LUMTORVEX-414607 format. One record per residue (C-alpha): x negated, y negated, z; residue in three letters. Coordinates in steps of 0.1 Angstrom, whole numbers, padded with zeros to 4 digits, always signed. Example, Ala and Ser with C-alpha at 12.3 -4.5 7.8 and 13.67 -1.06 7.14 Angstrom:
! LUMTORVEX-414607
-0123+0045+0078ALA -0137+0011+0071SER 
//
This chain:
! LUMTORVEX-414607
+0180+0027-0108MET +0167+0026-0143ALA +0150-0006-0141MET +0134+0006-0109ALA +0119+0038-0122ARG +0106+0013-0150ALA +0092-0009-0125ILE +0076+0020-0102LEU +0059+0034-0131ALA +0045+0001-0141VAL +0028-0006-0109ALA +0017+0030-0106ALA -0004+0027-0136VAL -0018-0006-0126ALA -0028+0011-0094ALA -0043+0040-0109LEU -0062+0018-0134ALA -0076-0006-0105ALA -0082+0023-0083VAL -0106+0041-0111GLN -0120+0002-0115LEU -0128+0000-0078ALA -0148+0031-0079ALA -0174+0013-0099ALA -0209+0026-0104VAL -0239+0002-0101ASP -0262+0017-0124HIS -0299+0001-0121PRO -0315-0001-0155VAL -0343+0023-0166GLY -0330+0045-0134GLY -0350+0019-0109THR -0338-0012-0122GLY -0371-0024-0132SER -0371-0044-0165TRP -0404-0044-0179ASP -0427-0038-0207ALA -0445-0008-0191SER -0431+0018-0218GLY -0401+0025-0199ASN -0377+0039-0227SER -0347+0022-0219TYR -0325+0039-0248ASP -0334+0074-0235ALA -0324+0065-0201TRP -0291+0049-0213SER -0285+0079-0234ALA -0283+0104-0201LYS -0259+0078-0183GLN -0222+0079-0180THR -0210+0039-0181PHE -0177+0036-0173LYS -0155+0000-0177GLN -0161-0016-0142GLY -0195-0003-0138ASP -0224-0027-0133THR -0258-0030-0150LEU -0288-0043-0123SER -0322-0053-0138PHE -0353-0063-0114LYS -0376-0082-0136PHE -0412-0111-0130ALA -0408-0145-0143SER -0421-0138-0176SER -0389-0118-0184HIS -0356-0125-0191ASP -0325-0105-0199VAL -0306-0116-0231THR -0272-0100-0240GLU -0270-0097-0280VAL -0250-0083-0309ASN -0261-0055-0330LYS -0273-0075-0354ALA -0300-0089-0332ALA -0307-0057-0313TYR -0320-0046-0345ASP -0340-0071-0355ALA -0354-0079-0318CYS -0340-0117-0319SER -0329-0134-0289GLY -0322-0166-0315ALA -0285-0163-0310ASN -0274-0147-0279PRO -0238-0136-0263ILE -0256-0145-0227LYS -0293-0151-0210SER -0301-0141-0171TYR -0334-0149-0155SER -0347-0160-0121GLY -0359-0125-0111GLY -0323-0105-0112SER -0296-0098-0131ALA -0264-0077-0125THR -0243-0076-0153VAL -0201-0065-0154LYS -0195-0039-0177LEU -0158-0050-0181THR -0146-0038-0212ALA -0150-0008-0236PRO -0176-0006-0264GLY -0207-0010-0268LYS -0235-0039-0253ARG -0270-0051-0262TYR -0300-0065-0238PHE -0333-0075-0248ILE -0362-0093-0236CYS -0361-0127-0258SER -0401-0134-0248VAL -0416-0129-0281PRO -0431-0094-0283GLY -0410-0080-0253HIS -0383-0066-0271CYS -0403-0046-0300ALA -0428-0036-0268ALA -0396-0018-0258GLY -0374-0039-0237MET -0341-0034-0252LYS -0312-0016-0238LEU -0282-0001-0260GLU -0251+0006-0235VAL -0219+0027-0245THR -0192+0020-0222VAL -0160+0044-0220ALA -0127+0027-0215ALA -0109+0037-0175ALA -0085+0065-0184ALA -0052+0064-0166VAL -0024+0085-0169THR +0013+0070-0168ALA +0033+0095-0147PRO +0059+0105-0165ALA +0095+0090-0155PRO +0114+0108-0134ALA +0148+0122-0148LYS +0177+0115-0134SER +0191+0146-0115SER +0228+0133-0117LYS +0241+0131-0150PRO +0263+0105-0157ARG +0299+0119-0159HIS +0316+0112-0187GLN +0351+0102-0176ARG +0386+0107-0195SER +0420+0092-0179VAL +0449+0108-0186ALA +0475+0087-0203PRO +0506+0082-0176THR +0538+0101-0182PRO +0566+0084-0194ALA +0592+0083-0165PRO +0622+0106-0171ALA +0655+0093-0184MET +0685+0101-0164ALA +0709+0124-0182PRO +0739+0114-0193GLU +0770+0120-0175PRO +0791+0150-0185SER +0828+0152-0182SER +0856+0183-0177THR +0888+0177-0190ASP +0908+0146-0186GLU +0894+0144-0156MET +0861+0127-0154PRO +0835+0142-0132ASN +0812+0113-0123LEU +0780+0134-0117SER +0753+0113-0096THR +0727+0098-0119PRO +0695+0117-0117THR +0668+0094-0105ALA +0635+0090-0129ALA +0607+0101-0113PRO +0582+0079-0096ALA +0551+0072-0118PRO +0528+0092-0106LYS +0492+0070-0098SER +0470+0079-0128SER +0436+0089-0128ASP +0424+0057-0129ALA +0422+0059-0088ALA +0406+0090-0089SER +0379+0070-0112ILE +0375+0042-0092VAL +0371+0063-0059GLY +0345+0081-0080MET +0327+0048-0093LEU +0329+0036-0060GLY +0312+0065-0044ALA +0286+0065-0068LYS +0280+0024-0067ALA +0273+0033-0027VAL +0249+0060-0033ALA +0228+0039-0062ALA +0223+0011-0032GLU +0216+0031-0007VAL +0190+0052-0030ASP +0173+0017-0035MET +0163+0010-0005ALA +0134+0040-0002PRO +0129+0028-0041MET +0122-0004-0026ALA +0096+0004-0002ARG +0079+0029-0027ALA +0075-0002-0050ILE +0066-0022-0022VAL +0037+0003-0015ALA +0026+0008-0046VAL +0017-0027-0053VAL +0002-0031-0019ALA -0023+0001-0030VAL -0027-0018-0064ALA -0036-0053-0046ALA -0056-0035-0030LEU -0075-0016-0052ALA -0074-0045-0078VAL -0095-0065-0047GLN -0120-0037-0046LEU -0124-0037-0087ALA -0138-0073-0079ALA -0166-0058-0062ALA -0197-0080-0060VAL -0229-0068-0057ASP -0257-0080-0031HIS -0294-0079-0041PRO -0309-0075-0005VAL -0329-0114+0000GLY -0311-0127-0033GLY -0337-0110-0057ASN -0330-0071-0039GLY -0370-0069-0029ALA -0368-0046+0002TRP -0409-0059+0015ASP -0424-0071+0044ALA -0435-0102+0029SER -0421-0124+0051GLY -0384-0127+0036THR -0357-0140+0068SER -0330-0111+0059TYR -0308-0119+0083ASN -0309-0155+0073ALA -0298-0144+0040TRP -0273-0124+0051SER -0257-0152+0073ALA -0251-0172+0042LYS -0236-0142+0024GLN -0196-0131+0020ALA -0197-0096+0021PHE -0160-0083+0014VAL -0146-0045+0014GLN -0162-0031-0016GLY -0190-0048-0022ASP -0223-0033-0027THR -0257-0038-0017MET -0290-0030-0036SER -0327-0026-0025PHE -0356-0020-0044LYS -0389-0012-0025TYR -0422+0003-0030ALA -0428+0042-0022ALA -0442+0030+0011SER -0410+0018+0021HIS -0374+0031+0028ASP -0341+0020+0036VAL -0326+0038+0065THR -0294+0026+0083GLU -0290+0027+0120VAL -0268+0018+0147THR -0265-0015+0167LYS -0292+0002+0193ALA -0314+0012+0169GLY -0312-0019+0150TYR -0324-0036+0182ASP -0350-0011+0189ALA -0363-0008+0156CYS -0360+0028+0159SER -0351+0051+0130GLY -0353+0083+0155ALA -0315+0085+0149ASN -0305+0075+0116PRO -0270+0074+0104VAL -0284+0075+0066LYS -0317+0070+0052SER -0327+0063+0012TYR -0360+0068-0004THR -0370+0070-0042GLY -0375+0030-0045GLY -0342+0015-0057ALA -0308+0022-0034THR -0275+0010-0038THR -0254+0013-0008VAL -0214+0014-0013LYS -0197-0010+0021LEU -0167+0005+0019ALA -0149+0001+0053ALA -0153-0037+0072PRO -0175-0039+0107GLY -0213-0041+0110LYS -0239-0025+0091ARG -0277-0023+0101TYR -0305-0012+0078PHE -0342-0010+0087ILE -0374+0002+0068CYS -0384+0032+0091SER -0419+0028+0090VAL -0438+0022+0123PRO -0443-0015+0125GLY -0422-0024+0089HIS -0392-0033+0110CYS -0411-0054+0135ALA -0421-0074+0102ALA -0393-0081+0091GLY -0377-0053+0071MET -0341-0060+0094LYS -0309-0067+0082VAL -0275-0070+0095GLU -0242-0075+0070VAL -0206-0082+0085THR -0184-0068+0063VAL -0145-0083+0057ALA -0116-0066+0051ALA -0101-0072+0017ALA -0070-0092+0026ALA -0043-0082+0008VAL -0006-0091+0010THR +0019-0075-0001ALA +0048-0087-0017PRO +0080-0089+0006ALA +0108-0070-0008VAL +0141-0070+0009THR +0161-0040+0002ALA +0196-0042-0010PRO +0222-0039+0020ALA +0244-0006+0012PRO +0278-0013+0002ALA +0306-0015+0028LYS +0333+0012+0013SER +0366+0002+0013ARG +0389+0014+0039PRO +0418+0037+0024ARG +0449+0024+0024HIS +0476+0033+0052GLN +0503+0035+0029ARG +0536+0035+0047SER +0564+0053+0029VAL +0599+0037+0034ALA +0624+0058+0052PRO +0650+0071+0020ALA +0684+0055+0024PRO +0709+0084+0036ALA +0737+0088+0003PRO +0772+0068+0004THR +0797+0087+0009MET +0821+0088-0020ALA +0857+0072-0001PRO +0888+0097+0001GLU +0909+0095-0031PRO +0936+0071-0025SER +0976+0084-0035SER +0995+0056-0045VAL +1036+0061-0050SER +1040+0061-0086SER +1073+0050-0100THR +1077+0075-0125ASP +1077+0104-0099GLY +1040+0114-0116LEU +1012+0111-0089PRO +0985+0090-0100THR +0954+0101-0091VAL +0927+0072-0087SER +0894+0078-0094THR +0867+0083-0073PRO +0842+0061-0067THR +0804+0071-0076ALA +0774+0068-0049ALA +0754+0043-0059PRO +0719+0058-0073ALA +0693+0053-0045PRO +0669+0025-0049LYS +0632+0035-0054PRO +0612+0038-0020SER +0583+0019-0011GLY +0564+0046-0018ALA +0570+0044-0052ALA +0562+0009-0055SER +0533+0012-0039ILE +0516+0041-0062GLY +0528+0019-0093MET +0507-0011-0079LEU +0477+0015-0067GLY +0480+0026-0105ALA +0478-0007-0120LYS +0450-0018-0095ALA +0427+0014-0103GLY +0434+0009-0139VAL +0420-0026-0133ALA +0393-0020-0113LEU +0381+0012-0132ALA +0376-0011-0163ILE +0360-0035-0141GLY +0335-0013-0127MET +0328+0002-0159ALA +0319-0032-0176PHE +0297-0039-0144ALA +0275-0008-0150LEU +0276-0009-0186ALA +0254-0046-0182ILE 
//
């Protein structure tokens, strides 16, 4: 049971950490995602943000710029001579996978000095481990009472010269020791423990499945629409781009657009008719990140008249996060041993002493013959069973105690 509780605690911690990572947030740099030398104070923006482990930073930039991650010394010196990693191509999404400081600049000469530099502080994902459950049933301190020594038969007593042969008192059958009771108690506890393991095993499977799903969601990917995030009427075939993507539950789509556009999610009918009259949801502001939280079809258009017909429409198919839960077979409950039906042999009837026989004495005095003593009754079958049961009980108690100890 202790091992099961430990496994459950570890799985629960992993699930909590993964779920927290699954709730990752994308931070468009500067608030809009634009990475340029237009005078944005990226560090001032960064100071107002809360970056958590698992979040992402997205950059959109012209071909005359790049995104270069550097160390603290290079950041202070605006030097990209020894980069940690460089990004180009007009868009970059950086995963903040670990807590700590991260430093980014544009390595093109003069651009960092012109303001294209960013420092972010990533906080660790806070996870509180659940307190281990206390066992509700304390383990019993088992004491075994010593087996009483069998009573000795009393010495026969005699009166006068004629012996009075007393029937010897039979020694009492040895009582079965408390070991039998201990065996019963241990057996019941073992059966209860195995039965309790069935719901515990199911709980572990459920937690592991949740953890696996959360881990998969934590590995979410951001898809800049069209490949570079630009949402406009420049002739980009968004559906041709979408057909080549693998959208998975938990991923995101990011849009960057001018103030003359919007992003409107619609139904299939609204999508086919290029109508934003009954939107599912609308976004404005120049930068939008949409979470693909559930599997299925999603439809987006620009609701400004004529823009959807000009090509600002995209249909995406989101696949479910595939998680295979491990097969865990709950242990079959141990079968309880049937209680023995003990047959008690009937005690033999005591043998009566024969009548004393008179023998003629040659000297005239009568000779009294000594009566034959009745044989001591044999111990019954119940006594034998009791003795065997006591020995078997002690052996089973020792064996089960050893098994539980390891």
